[in-house]
C-alpha positions in Angstrom: -16.6 -98.6 9.3 -15.1 -99.8 6.2 -14.7 -103.2 4.6 -11.7 -104.7 2.7 -12.8 -107.5 0.4 -11.2 -109.7 -2.1 -11.6 -108.8 -5.8 -12.9 -111.6 -8.2 -13.1 -109.5 -11.3 -16.5 -111.0 -12.2 -19.5 -108.9 -13.4 -20.1 -105.3 -14.0 -18.5 -104.3 -10.6 -15.5 -106.7 -11.2 -14.9 -105.2 -14.6 -15.1 -101.6 -13.3 -12.7 -102.4 -10.5 -10.3 -104.1 -12.8 -10.3 -100.9 -15.0 -9.8 -98.6 -11.9 -6.9 -100.6 -10.6 -5.3 -100.6 -14.0 -5.6 -96.8 -14.4 -4.7 -95.9 -10.9 -1.8 -98.4 -10.5 -2.7 -98.9 -6.8 -3.1 -102.1 -4.7 -6.8 -101.4 -4.2 -10.0 -99.6 -5.4 -12.8 -98.3 -3.3 -16.6 -98.0 -4.0 -19.7 -97.2 -2.1 -22.1 -99.7 -3.8 -23.2 -101.1 -0.3 -23.7 -97.8 1.5 -20.3 -97.8 3.1 -16.7 -97.8 1.8 -15.6 -101.1 0.4 -12.0 -101.6 -0.5 -11.3 -104.2 -3.0 -7.9 -105.8 -3.9 -6.7 -108.9 -5.7 -4.7 -109.9 -2.7 -6.1 -108.4 0.4 -3.0 -108.9 2.5 -1.1 -106.6 0.1 -3.4 -103.7 0.7 -4.5 -104.3 4.3 -1.9 -102.0 6.1 -2.4 -99.3 3.6 -6.1 -99.4 3.9 -6.0 -99.6 7.7 -3.8 -96.5 7.9 -6.0 -94.7 5.3 -9.2 -95.2 7.3 -7.3 -94.7 10.7 -8.8 -98.1 11.8 -8.8 -98.7 15.6 -9.8 -102.4 15.2 -9.5 -104.8 12.2 -11.7 -107.9 12.3 -10.5 -110.7 10.0 -13.1 -113.1 8.9 -11.7 -114.9 5.9 -9.3 -114.5 3.0 -6.1 -115.9 4.6 -6.3 -114.1 8.0 -2.8 -115.1 9.0 -1.3 -113.4 5.9 -3.5 -110.3 6.5 -2.6 -110.3 10.3 1.1 -110.4 9.7 0.7 -107.5 7.1 -1.1 -105.4 9.9 1.6 -105.9 12.4 3.2 -102.5 11.6 -0.1 -100.6 12.0 -1.6 -99.2 15.2 -4.9 -101.2 14.7 -5.9 -103.9 17.1 -6.4 -107.1 15.2 -9.1 -109.5 15.9 -9.6 -113.0 14.1 -13.1 -114.3 13.9 -12.9 -118.0 13.4 -15.8 -119.3 11.3 -14.6 -122.9 10.3 -11.9 -125.5 11.2 -10.3 -125.8 7.8 -6.8 -124.9 8.6 -5.9 -124.4 4.9 -8.2 -121.4 4.8 -6.0 -119.6 7.3 -3.1 -118.9 5.0 -0.5 -119.9 7.6 -0.2 -120.9 11.2 -1.9 -118.8 13.9 1.3 -119.4 16.0 2.8 -116.8 13.7 0.6 -114.1 15.0 1.2 -112.0 18.1 -1.1 -109.7 20.2 -4.3 -111.2 18.6 -7.8 -111.4 20.0 -9.9 -114.4 18.8 -13.6 -114.9 18.4 -15.2 -118.2 17.4 -18.6 -119.0 16.1 -19.3 -121.9 18.3 -17.8 -123.8 21.4 -16.8 -126.5 18.9 -14.8 -124.1 16.9 -13.2 -122.6 20.1 -12.2 -126.1 21.4 -10.6 -127.1 18.1 -8.4 -124.1 17.9 -7.6 -124.3 21.6 -6.4 -127.9 21.1 -4.4 -127.0 18.0 -2.9 -123.7 18.9 -3.6 -123.2 22.7 -5.4 -120.0 22.0 -8.5 -118.8 23.8 -11.4 -117.5 21.8 -14.6 -115.8 23.0 -17.7 -117.4 21.6 -20.2 -115.4 19.7 -22.8 -117.4 17.6 -23.7 -116.1 14.2 -26.1 -113.2 14.3 -29.4 -114.1 12.9 -31.9 -111.3 12.1 -35.3 -112.7 13.4 -37.3 -110.5 11.0 -35.6 -112.1 8.0 -36.4 -115.6 8.8 -39.3 -115.9 11.2 -42.5 -116.8 9.6 -45.8 -118.9 9.9 -45.1 -122.1 8.1 -47.5 -124.2 6.2 -45.5 -127.2 7.3 -45.7 -128.8 3.8 -42.2 -130.2 3.1 -38.9 -131.4 4.3 -36.2 -128.9 3.3 -32.7 -129.8 2.5 -30.5 -126.7 2.1 -27.4 -126.8 -0.1 -27.6 -130.1 -1.9 -23.8 -130.8 -2.0 -22.0 -134.1 -1.2 -20.3 -132.5 1.7 -23.6 -131.5 3.1 -24.9 -135.0 2.8 -26.6 -135.1 -0.6 -26.5 -138.8 -0.9 -28.0 -139.3 2.5 -30.7 -136.8 1.8 -31.6 -138.6 -1.5 -31.6 -141.9 0.2 -34.0 -140.6 2.9 -36.4 -139.2 0.3 -36.4 -142.4 -1.6 -37.5 -144.2 1.5 -40.1 -141.7 2.4 -42.2 -141.4 -0.9 -45.2 -140.1 1.1 -43.2 -137.1 2.3 -42.5 -134.1 0.0 -38.8 -132.8 0.0 -37.5 -129.5 -1.2 -33.9 -129.2 -2.1 -32.6 -125.6 -2.0 -29.5 -124.8 -4.1 -26.9 -122.6 -2.4 -23.3 -123.4 -3.4 -22.3 -123.0 -7.0 -21.9 -126.4 -8.6 -19.8 -127.4 -11.6 -21.7 -128.3 -14.7 -21.1 -131.9 -14.1 -22.2 -131.7 -10.5 -25.3 -129.7 -11.4 -26.3 -132.2 -14.2 -25.9 -135.0 -11.9 -28.0 -133.5 -9.2 -30.8 -132.8 -11.6 -30.8 -136.4 -12.8 -30.9 -137.8 -9.2 -33.7 -135.4 -8.2 -35.6 -136.2 -11.5 -35.6 -139.9 -10.4 -37.6 -139.1 -7.3 -41.2 -137.8 -7.7 -41.4 -136.4 -4.2 -38.3 -134.3 -4.5 -38.4 -130.6 -5.9 -35.1 -128.8 -6.7 -35.4 -125.0 -6.2 -32.9 -122.3 -7.1 -30.9 -120.3 -4.4 -32.9 -117.3 -3.0 -32.3 -114.3 -0.9 -35.5 -114.8 0.8 -35.1 -117.6 3.1 -38.4 -116.7 4.9 -40.2 -118.0 1.8 -38.3 -121.3 2.2 -39.1 -121.7 5.9 -42.6 -120.6 5.1 -43.1 -124.1 3.5 -40.9 -126.2 5.8 -42.0 -128.7 8.4 -38.5 -130.2 9.0 -35.1 -129.1 8.1 -32.6 -131.8 7.0 -29.0 -131.3 7.7 -27.1 -134.7 7.3 -23.6 -133.0 6.9 -20.6 -135.3 6.3 -18.2 -132.5 7.3 -17.4 -130.7 10.6 -20.0 -127.8 10.3 -18.6 -125.0 12.6 -22.0 -124.1 13.7 -25.2 -125.0 11.7 -27.0 -121.7 10.8 -29.8 -123.2 9.0 -31.0 -124.9 12.3 -30.8 -121.6 14.1 -32.9 -119.8 11.3 -35.5 -122.6 11.3 -35.9 -122.6 15.1 -37.2 -119.1 15.0 -40.3 -120.4 13.3 -40.5 -123.5 15.6 -39.1 -125.9 12.9 -37.0 -128.7 14.2 -33.9 -130.1 12.4 -32.7 -133.6 11.8 -29.1 -133.3 11.6 -25.7 -135.1 12.0 -24.1 -135.2 15.4 -20.9 -133.7 14.1 -19.0 -130.5 14.6 -21.0 -127.5 15.8 -24.3 -128.9 14.6 -25.2 -130.2 18.1 -24.9 -126.7 19.5 -27.0 -125.4 16.7 -29.8 -127.9 17.0 -29.8 -128.5 20.7 -33.1 -129.8 22.0 -34.9 -128.4 18.9 -34.5 -131.5 16.8 -32.9 -135.0 16.4 -29.2 -135.7 16.1 -28.0 -138.8 14.2 -24.5 -140.2 14.5 -22.3 -139.8 11.4 -21.9 -143.6 10.9 -25.6 -144.4 11.6 -27.5 -146.6 9.0 -29.9 -144.9 6.6 -32.8 -146.5 8.5 -31.9 -144.3 11.6 -32.2 -141.3 9.5 -35.5 -142.3 7.8 -37.0 -143.2 11.2 -36.1 -139.8 12.7 -37.7 -138.0 9.7 -40.8 -140.2 9.6 -41.3 -139.9 13.4 -41.3 -136.1 13.2 -43.4 -136.0 10.1 -46.2 -138.4 11.2 -46.3 -138.2 15.1 -48.1 -134.9 15.8 -47.4 -135.0 19.5 -43.7 -135.6 19.0 -43.6 -132.9 16.3 -45.3 -130.4 18.5 -42.8 -131.2 21.4 -39.9 -130.7 19.1 -41.3 -127.6 17.5 -41.9 -126.0 20.9 -38.3 -126.9 21.9 -36.9 -125.3 18.8 -38.8 -122.2 19.3 -37.8 -122.0 22.9 -34.1 -122.8 22.1 -34.1 -119.8 19.6 -34.8 -117.5 22.5 -31.7 -118.4 24.5 -29.5 -115.4 25.6 -26.7 -116.6 23.4 -28.8 -116.1 20.2 -30.3 -112.7 21.3 -29.1 -110.1 18.8 -28.7 -107.3 21.3 -26.8 -109.6 23.7 -24.4 -110.7 20.9 -23.7 -107.2 19.6 -23.0 -105.9 23.2 -20.6 -108.7 23.7 -18.9 -107.9 20.4 -18.5 -104.3 21.4 -17.0 -105.4 24.7 -14.7 -107.8 23.1 -13.6 -105.4 20.3 -13.2 -102.5 22.7 -15.3 -100.3 20.5 -17.1 -98.2 23.0 -14.7 -95.4 22.5 -13.6 -96.2 18.9 -14.9 -94.6 15.7 -13.6 -97.0 12.9 -13.6 -100.7 12.3 -12.1 -102.2 9.2 -13.8 -105.6 8.6 -12.2 -108.2 6.2 -14.6 -110.4 4.4 -14.4 -112.7 1.4 
């Protein structure tokens, strides 16, 4: 297996890669920092065919980074091309999927598959995001409501309004996306105005986050393709209060409460308060969340087996994966 990734040029690895590109005068550089060959290029579509030929790729999985451009570049190779659709933002495709021929499609939710079926008439097999149970499952102290990724697209204003109306409930806001200086300062000011909200930096150990969580809050304003945080939280029996939008209903299922996108803030507040204060109701939703996490579609072995079948890898030796 090999990975082709975009090169940002940031940090020590970026500086080293820039130097290697300049000296070698090639379209890509390769390193083994992650334990497998990673090819890096300023513009992945310019290097894709060359890298696919070099590693003798049987299958190329395009996950991001303008998959249409890369797919067109791979047309001259012998590799089978698979596009894994992770979101419904068409501008991220780098063109129209109608330009591609002989492509296999995978989607990360039924919602995503339906959207691309409606737009392009394509049929995509659904494989939900793989979540490694051991990285997330924990015994929680159930001491706060957790809002992951305090960004306006993720419903920051709604989360702040809920926290303001629930002063008896502690909230933890976990930073994820990189914010501009202005956005960061604004977030800090708003959080500082609420005594029951704590802003925490991003972390690689989500198990420690869920170890304190009683409820996950996901008041997204945009069409989430799935809703991974709900799936992660469910592993520990933690229910989610989230927006009834995009793929979030699939991710939350019976393991939480769905709120319509145009619902009044009082509806959100009522959902959070009921889960927080009503032990019987909470235990019911917690049990449902844990049970939902065990459905076959989220079983890792089932998912990997399905991917192998879709990709036709039983007799293949190499796969080139395109990631951001």
